N, C-alpha and C positions, 0 to 999 in steps of 0.2 A: 509404534503407536498402533493400536487396534483399528481396524477399518471403521468401526462405529465412532471412535474418537476422532478420526480424521474427518468423517462426515460432519460431526458436531462442530469441529473447529472451522471447517469450510463454511458451514451455515452461519456461524458467529461472525466470521469475517465479512461475508456478503451482507449480513444484517447491518453491521456497522457501516459498511460502504454506503448503504442506502440511507441509514439514519443520520449519519454525521455530515451529509451533504457532499461527500466525495464525488458523487455522480454529476454534480453541477459542472465539474471541470475535467473529469476523467471517465474513460470507458475502458472496458477490458481489452477490446481488440482494435480500437481506432483512436488516433490522436484527436483531442478536442482542444481545450485551453491548455491542458497538461497532457503529458504523454500517455499512451495506451499502457495499461498495466502489463500486458504481454511484453512490451518493450522494456519496461522497468525490470521485470523478472529476467529477461534476457541479459540486460546490462549487468545485473548483480549476480548472475549465475556463477556458482563456484567460488565466489568471493567469501573469504573468512570474515565474519562480523557483519555480513550484509543485513541480517535481520535487525540488529541493534542500530546500525547506521540508518536504515530506512525508517525505523520506529522514531528515531530522533528527528529526522526530517519531517515526518508526519506531525509530530507533536510541536516542534519548534518552528517549522517552516524552512524554506530554503530558496535560494536564488542562483541562477546562472548554470544550473546543472543541465537543464533541458531547453535553455534559451533565456531570453530577457524577462519573461513574465515570472514574477515571484510566486511561490506557493506560500500563502500566509500560514501562520501557526494555526493548528486545529485544536478545538476544544475537546480534547480526549485525555483520558487518564493514561499513565504509562502502560498499564495492562491492555487498554483498548488499542493504543498505538502499536504494541507488540502483536496483538491479534491481527490488526490490519496489515502490518508488515508481513507476517507469515502468509496471510491470504494473498496479498499482492504478489509475493515471491512464488506462490504456487501456480500462478496463471501461466499457461503455456499457449 
């Protein structure tokens, strides 16, 4: 991917993070209601299919992965969920 495409993808992910209400429960570098995105990226690092798995959790919700508090399904398209998953996994 060209550097300018990477910047555009990063900006799109961050914009969705803010627009879709993710910031109500998540932060990049600290646990809130949900895990820090840096921790999510570390947990999924090097796993085959991580982007698809995370996109599914974003879209459909999940429970029990990071504790007892469930993450509700999010009102995002499959493309938006994929963009968010890529962005979350890029956090270091």
